[in-house]
N, C-alpha and C positions, 0 to 999 in steps of 0.2 A: 559415498559412504558416511552414513552416520556419525558424526565426533561427538560422542558423548561425553565426554569434556566440556566440549565448546556449550554444546543442549545445558548442561547443569549450569554451566558461567551464564547462558543467556537467561535462565529461570530465576535464578537468583538475581539477578541485576533487574530484570522487569517485576519482580516479586518486590523489590524494595522500593521501586518508583511506587507500585499497586499499593505497598502499605502506606506512602507518603499521600498519596491520593486519597486515601478513603479517609483517613484520618483527617485530613485538611480539608476537603473541599465540600461545597455546602450542596443540596440541592438546585439552589438557583445557579449555582457554577456548573451544574453537569446538564443545564438546558442546551438544546441544540435548535438553536433559530437560524442559523446560517453557517454553510461549512469553513468558512475563509480562515475565522479564530484558530483552526484545527489543522491549518495547511502549511505552515512557517513559509509563506510567501510563494506558494506553488498554483495557485489558484488557477492560471491559464493551462495548468496540465489536468487538473481536476474536471474543469470546466469540459476540454477535450473528452475526456474519458466518459462523464456523464452523459455527453452527447450520444457518443458511440453506443453507450450500453442502451438507450432508447426508453422506453417506457416499460417499466420493472414492475406494473401494477398487477398484483394476482401470482407473478413469479417466484420460484423459490431462489433464494439467492445466497450463497454464501461470502460472508465477510472474511476474507483469506489473511489470517494474522489480525484478528479484530481490534488488540489493544484495549483501550478503555472506553471501546461500543460506540465510539461516537458515530463513526460509519454506517455501525447496524443502526441505530438509533434512525439515522438521516434516510436510511433505504426502505425502512420502515413506515416511515414516515410518508413514504412515496408510493404505499401501497404495497410492497413487497413482504413477501414472508421470508425473515432473513434467520438463517443460523451463522454461527461464527464458531471460530476457534483461537485458541493463544497458547503460548508457551507456559504464560503467568496464570496461575489459579486467582491471585489478588488481583490482576487486572478482568478476568473473567466476571468475579464478583462483581467490580464497580461499575463493567457496563452492564450487567441484566439491572443493576440498580438505577443508571441512566435511562435505559428503556423506561423502565417503571415509571419514572421522574417525568418522561417526555410522553407518558399516558399510550406507549405503543410494547408496551411488556407481554402482551399475549401473540404479540406478532415477531418476538424477536427470542432466540433460544441460543446462549452462547455454550461453550463447553471447554475444556482444558484439554489438549490434545496438541500433537506437533504435526507439521505439513507433510513428513514424510512416514507418517503411519494415521491416515487420516479413518475416522470411524463413521464414514457415510456410507452408504449403500452406492452400489455401481449406477452409473446414470440416472442420478439424483437432481442434480441443479441445472437450473437453467441460464443463469448467468452466475459468476463469480467475479469478485472485485477485490482487490489489495491494494495497499498503498505501503512503499517502503518495507516489504516482505522477502521477496525472492531472494534479495542479496543474503539474508539470513538463513539461507535453508541449501540442504544437498539437492544441488539441480536435477540431477538424472531421479534418484528417488521421488523427491518433491515433483518432478514433472509426472513422472507415471501415477503417482496418484491424484494429481489433478486433472488429468485426464479420464482417470476412472469414474472420477465421481460427476464429471460432465454428463449432460445427455447429450444424444448424438444431435449436433447442430448448435449445440451448447457452444458458449463464448466467454470468455475470461480476459478480463481488464487490469491491467497493473501500472500503477506510477512508481519508477523506480529509478536511483541516481545512477547516471551512466558513469561505468567506470574506464573509460578510454583515454582519457587526461591524466599524464601522470602527475601535473602540478595539481590539478584539483584533488587527486586521491591523497596528496600530501597535507593538503590543507585540512581536508576530513579528518586526516589519522593524526594530525600534530596541531593542528589550530581548533578547529571544530569537534573537541573531544569531550566536550559536556554536554549530556543529554538528560534533560528534565530535573537539572542539580547534581547529577551523578555522572564521575568520570568514567567513560567507556576505554575498555584497552584497546591498545592502538589496530590488533589485528581482528577487531569484533564482527567489522564489516567488510562485505565485498562485494563494491557497487559492481553493478552488471556490464559485461562487455558485449558487444555482437554476437562473439561467439557464446556465450552466457545463454544470451537470448534465444541463439538458434538451438543450441543444447536441448532446450525444454522444447522448443518448437519442432524438435524431431519427433516427439509425438501427436503432434496436430497436422489436421489436414492444411491448415491456413496460419500464416502467423505475420503479422505485420507490427510496424512501431513507427514512432515520429518524435523526433527530437525537441526539448523544449529549453528556453532561458541559457542563452549565449549570453549577451551584456545584460541580460533583466537575469541573472544568477545572483547579483545585487539584492534579488527580493529576498533571499534567504535570511537576509539581515535586516533589510530596512522594510520589508512589507511588500507586497506587490501595487499598495495604492499609489507609493510615492512611485514606484516603477511605470507602473501604468501611466500616470499624471505626466512622465517626464518623455513617455513616448518609447519607451524602451520596448515592449512587449511587439507593438508594429514594426518597430524596427529591426529585429530580431527574424521578424517573416518576411522583409526584403532582404535582407542580408543572408538569411540561410536558402532562400530560394536562388538568389544569384550567386551565391560561392555554396554550394551543397557540401564539400570537404571540410568546411567549419563545423557541420552537425556533431561531430565526433566530440567537440571540445563543450559541448551543449552540456547543464547541471543535469538535467531529468528527462526521461524516455517513457513514453506511453506504449504500452506493447499491448498487441490483442492477438489471444490465440483462439484458434475456433476448431471445435471437434468435429470432423465429418460424421456421413452418415454410417450406420451401423449396421 
């Protein structure tokens, strides 16, 4: 069920972030030349998501929870026709400015709306992509809307924080509470459990996921250039393959939903 109080709180928080960025960021700072500066050390998960998504040229792609619009611009630079939404009108404004600065404004259209009440036609998108957004929404209502707007056999991809570890959740709630210079409420986010992933997946013909960042979770603080140099990404692949029970302690999960034929 949609929590109106929480929606209002989220909108206010992200509008305050948007106000700050609109006033401070220059056009040069809005350029998108590489995804890594936007990923908080999660490039290994992002690379996996983009590989699964494949060639998006000529596809209609939804940037699900577009924020400041860097992913919208990134996808448009690769030939996609991008639409996106966010709860914050100020971030949507910034996202459109970013698209224009990068020369893809004609192929990007962003609007203010919420995941539980999408204003797009049925069977509209070939692909959907979202980063750290599902854990902010009402899963059942959001899942129904996500399924509705995907074309038959369309696919949706998400990078999300995995919420199976009580220790990691405590760190998120009580240590890493500052987001973009603003303090978040303790209960503002709900990292996804496997059950949450399946709840949305019940709407779809196929659902799959892969966990990332066990030892490499320190990339959240150090950046993934350092962890790659230390070999932690490769070490995680070996460790998780040999001891799959450790997957639930990973920091991130990449999720894929596929809509069946209708």
